[in-house]
C-alpha positions in Angstrom: -151.6 9.0 -200.2 -152.8 8.6 -203.5 -153.8 11.6 -205.6 -157.5 13.1 -205.4 -159.9 11.4 -207.4 -163.5 11.7 -208.1 -166.4 8.8 -207.3 -167.4 7.3 -211.0 -170.7 6.4 -209.3 -172.7 7.6 -206.6 -176.8 7.7 -204.9 -179.0 7.0 -202.1 -180.3 3.2 -200.9 -183.1 3.1 -199.3 -182.4 0.9 -196.4 -185.7 1.5 -194.4 -186.9 3.2 -191.5 -187.4 6.3 -193.5 -183.5 6.6 -194.3 -181.3 6.9 -197.3 -178.3 6.1 -197.2 -175.1 8.1 -199.2 -172.8 5.6 -201.4 -170.3 6.6 -203.5 -167.5 4.0 -205.8 -164.4 5.4 -206.8 -161.2 3.8 -208.5 -161.6 1.1 -210.9 -165.4 -1.2 -211.9 -163.1 -4.3 -211.6 -160.8 -3.9 -209.0 -160.4 -5.6 -205.5 -163.6 -4.5 -203.6 -163.2 -2.7 -200.2 -165.3 -0.5 -198.0 -164.4 2.2 -195.9 -166.5 2.7 -192.6 -165.8 6.1 -191.2 -165.9 7.1 -187.9 -167.5 9.1 -185.0 -170.2 7.8 -185.3 -171.6 10.4 -187.4 -168.9 12.7 -189.1 -169.7 11.2 -192.4 -167.3 10.0 -194.9 -164.9 12.8 -196.3 -163.3 12.8 -199.8 -159.5 12.5 -198.5 -160.4 8.7 -197.4 -160.7 7.8 -201.2 -156.8 8.6 -201.3 -155.9 5.7 -199.0 -156.3 3.3 -201.9 -154.6 2.4 -205.3 -157.5 4.0 -207.7 -156.4 1.7 -210.4 -156.4 -1.8 -208.3 -159.3 -1.4 -206.3 -163.1 -0.6 -206.3 -164.0 1.2 -202.9 -167.4 1.9 -201.5 -167.5 4.8 -199.2 -171.0 5.3 -197.3 -172.5 7.8 -194.7 -174.0 6.3 -191.6 -177.4 6.7 -191.1 -178.4 10.4 -190.0 -174.5 11.7 -191.1 -172.6 13.5 -194.2 -175.4 12.9 -197.3 -177.6 10.0 -195.9 -181.5 11.4 -194.8 -182.9 12.5 -192.7 -179.6 14.4 -191.2 -179.3 13.9 -187.3 -178.8 17.6 -187.0 -182.6 18.0 -187.0 -183.4 16.9 -183.5 -186.7 15.5 -184.2 -185.0 12.8 -186.5 -185.6 9.6 -184.7 -182.6 8.2 -183.3 -184.0 4.6 -182.2 -183.7 3.4 -186.0 -180.2 4.3 -186.0 -178.5 1.6 -183.7 -175.1 -0.4 -184.5 -177.5 -3.6 -185.7 -179.0 -1.3 -187.8 -175.8 0.0 -189.6 -174.7 -3.5 -189.7 -177.7 -4.1 -191.6 -177.2 -1.5 -194.1 -173.5 -2.6 -195.0 -175.0 -6.1 -196.3 -178.0 -3.9 -197.7 -174.8 -2.1 -200.0 -173.0 -5.3 -200.0 -176.1 -7.5 -202.0 -177.0 -4.1 -203.9 -173.8 -4.1 -205.4 -172.7 -8.2 -206.1 -169.8 -8.0 -203.7 -169.5 -11.6 -202.7 -166.3 -10.6 -199.8 -164.3 -6.9 -199.8 -161.7 -5.7 -197.8 -163.3 -3.7 -194.6 -161.1 -0.4 -193.9 -162.1 1.8 -190.8 -161.0 3.6 -187.6 -161.8 5.1 -184.4 -165.5 4.0 -184.4 -165.2 2.9 -187.9 -163.1 0.2 -185.8 -165.5 -1.0 -183.5 -168.5 -1.3 -186.9 -165.7 -2.7 -189.1 -165.1 -5.1 -186.2 -168.6 -6.0 -185.5 -169.0 -6.7 -189.3 -166.5 -9.1 -189.7 -167.7 -11.3 -186.6 -171.1 -11.2 -187.7 -170.1 -12.0 -191.4 -166.7 -13.4 -191.6 -167.2 -15.1 -194.8 -167.6 -11.8 -196.0 -164.6 -10.0 -195.8 -161.3 -10.7 -197.2 -159.1 -8.8 -195.6 -159.4 -5.8 -192.7 -157.3 -2.8 -192.2 -158.2 -0.6 -188.6 -156.4 2.5 -187.9 -157.4 3.5 -183.6 -158.3 0.5 -182.5 -161.2 0.3 -180.8 -164.1 -1.9 -179.5 -166.2 0.5 -177.3 -166.1 -1.5 -174.5 -167.3 0.5 -171.3 -163.9 0.8 -169.7 -163.2 2.5 -173.1 -165.4 5.1 -172.9 -165.3 5.6 -169.6 -161.8 6.5 -169.9 -162.7 8.9 -172.8 -165.4 10.8 -171.4 -164.6 10.7 -167.7 -161.1 9.0 -166.6 -158.9 11.5 -169.4 -159.7 14.1 -167.1 -156.7 13.2 -164.9 -154.8 14.8 -167.2 -157.5 17.9 -168.4 -159.1 18.3 -165.1 -160.3 22.2 -165.9 -161.5 20.9 -169.2 -163.5 17.9 -167.7 -165.1 19.8 -165.3 -166.6 23.0 -167.8 -167.9 19.5 -170.0 -169.7 18.0 -167.2 -170.8 21.0 -165.8 -172.9 21.8 -168.6 -174.2 18.4 -168.8 -175.5 18.8 -165.1 -174.8 15.3 -163.9 -171.4 13.2 -163.5 -172.9 10.7 -165.9 -172.3 12.8 -169.0 -173.2 10.6 -171.2 -177.0 10.5 -170.8 -176.8 14.4 -169.8 -175.8 15.2 -173.3 -178.6 12.9 -174.5 -181.0 14.7 -172.7 -179.3 18.2 -174.2 -179.2 17.0 -177.6 -182.8 16.4 -177.7 -184.1 19.9 -176.0 -186.0 21.7 -178.2 -184.3 24.9 -177.6 -181.5 25.7 -180.3 -179.7 27.5 -177.8 -179.4 24.8 -175.3 -178.4 22.1 -178.1 -175.8 24.8 -179.4 -174.0 25.0 -176.2 -174.1 21.3 -175.4 -172.6 20.8 -179.0 -169.9 23.2 -178.1 -169.3 21.6 -174.5 -168.9 18.2 -176.3 -166.6 19.3 -179.2 -164.6 21.7 -176.6 -163.8 18.4 -174.9 -162.9 16.5 -178.1 -160.7 18.4 -178.7 -159.0 18.9 -175.5 -158.2 15.5 -175.6 -156.6 15.5 -179.3 -154.9 18.5 -178.1 -151.4 17.0 -177.1 -150.9 15.1 -180.3 -147.8 16.4 -182.3 -148.9 15.7 -186.1 -152.7 15.9 -185.7 -155.1 18.7 -186.9 -155.6 21.3 -184.4 -159.6 21.3 -183.5 -161.2 18.6 -185.6 -164.0 18.4 -183.9 -164.7 22.7 -183.7 -163.6 23.3 -187.6 -166.5 20.8 -188.0 -169.0 22.8 -190.0 -171.9 23.8 -187.5 -174.9 20.8 -189.1 -171.9 18.2 -189.1 -171.3 18.7 -185.4 -174.5 18.9 -184.0 -175.1 15.6 -185.3 -172.0 14.4 -184.7 -172.8 15.2 -180.5 -176.3 14.1 -180.9 -175.5 10.4 -182.5 -171.9 10.0 -180.4 -174.1 11.1 -177.5 -176.9 8.1 -178.5 -174.3 5.4 -179.6 -172.2 5.6 -176.4 -174.8 6.1 -173.7 -176.6 2.9 -175.1 -173.0 1.3 -174.9 -173.5 0.8 -178.7 -176.1 -1.9 -178.3 -172.7 -4.3 -177.7 -172.4 -6.4 -175.2 -169.6 -5.5 -172.5 -166.7 -6.8 -174.0 -167.8 -8.8 -176.8 -165.8 -8.1 -179.7 -163.2 -9.3 -177.9 -164.3 -12.0 -176.6 -165.7 -13.5 -179.9 -162.5 -12.7 -182.0 -161.7 -16.0 -182.4 -164.4 -15.5 -185.0 -162.0 -13.5 -187.1 -159.4 -16.4 -187.8 -158.5 -16.7 -191.1 -158.9 -13.3 -192.1 -155.8 -11.0 -192.6 -155.5 -8.1 -190.8 -153.2 -4.7 -190.3 -154.1 -3.0 -186.7 -152.9 0.7 -186.9 -152.5 2.4 -183.5 -150.9 5.3 -182.7 -148.7 5.5 -179.5 -149.6 8.9 -178.5 -153.2 8.0 -178.7 -154.9 9.9 -175.6 -158.4 9.0 -176.2 -158.4 5.6 -177.4 -154.8 4.2 -175.4 -152.5 1.0 -177.5 -153.9 -1.4 -174.6 -157.2 -2.1 -177.0 -155.3 -3.2 -179.7 -152.8 -4.7 -178.2 -155.4 -7.0 -177.0 -156.7 -7.9 -179.8 -153.7 -8.6 -181.5 -152.8 -10.9 -179.1 -156.1 -13.3 -180.1 -155.8 -12.5 -183.8 -153.2 -14.5 -184.9 -153.8 -13.3 -188.6 -153.4 -9.3 -187.4 -150.4 -7.7 -187.4 -149.9 -4.6 -184.9 -148.0 -1.5 -186.0 -147.5 1.0 -183.6 -147.0 4.4 -185.1 -145.0 6.1 -182.5 -145.0 10.0 -183.6 -149.1 9.1 -184.1 -151.9 9.9 -181.7 -155.4 9.6 -183.1 -155.8 11.8 -186.0 -152.7 10.1 -187.5 -149.1 11.3 -189.0 -147.4 11.1 -192.0 -145.9 7.9 -191.0 -149.5 6.0 -189.8 -151.1 7.6 -193.4 -148.0 5.7 -195.3 -148.6 2.6 -193.2 -152.0 2.6 -194.0 -151.2 2.5 -197.8 -148.9 0.1 -197.3 -151.1 -2.6 -195.7 -153.5 -1.7 -198.4 -151.0 -2.4 -201.4 -150.1 -5.2 -199.4 -153.2 -6.6 -199.6 -153.2 -6.3 -203.5 -150.6 -8.9 -204.3 -151.2 -11.4 -201.2 -152.3 -14.9 -201.8 
């Protein structure tokens, strides 16, 4: 990865509904435009995301999606209205940011939930996307969500039972939505702990992953992530089931690299494979030593993909 770098500009953009979205720009102000779409939903951006791009040749926009990171209001406050925090709102926010900075077309880079949102954006606005690089490909279909929050329990039955028991129902997603709206901070804290423990369990077998990526988040960030994730996933992310694959033809003409870990349990390779078959302009790169959280080989392949798009016709 490239050396650490600080933004040359940052601020908040009023996107309506009482929300202010945090943004930052780094790299070369005259460079190739790119936007980073973070995962979660609800994790916010990190300084490490800046290091995928050549700072001499890219102009990169990072932004914290509604309710997360440095955007306001923050979803860790259980009274914050999440009815104005949906996939449609985030897609509109991306367009507001693009127009605010006078960008005609940009490369879209994202991973995990960021791949779902990035694909939804590209299918909505294909004329605005020059290229895509996606890591940990997901489309948030019901089958993918059911695997992550139910099916993977076949590998970790004891841990999934604890996760379900805190929810108090087999419908764990709606159970956690209810718990995260509870006015009792102890109820919300217990639910946050249980959700993060389950997410970390699913990631625990990755040979090159970061230990307990959810459990190691600061408390406010963890609560926001759990609240936003359960809100989005209980509502199928406001996407028709399978729509991002069904409408993959809208991506025709957009060059892309899909980078996915062979050992990804939380988001198995099947989705990336299906998408690549439907998208002739996309190259699928399977990283043998990586799971969902990456490896040195995955980071090197990501950098190479982004470097290659600097010189492609």
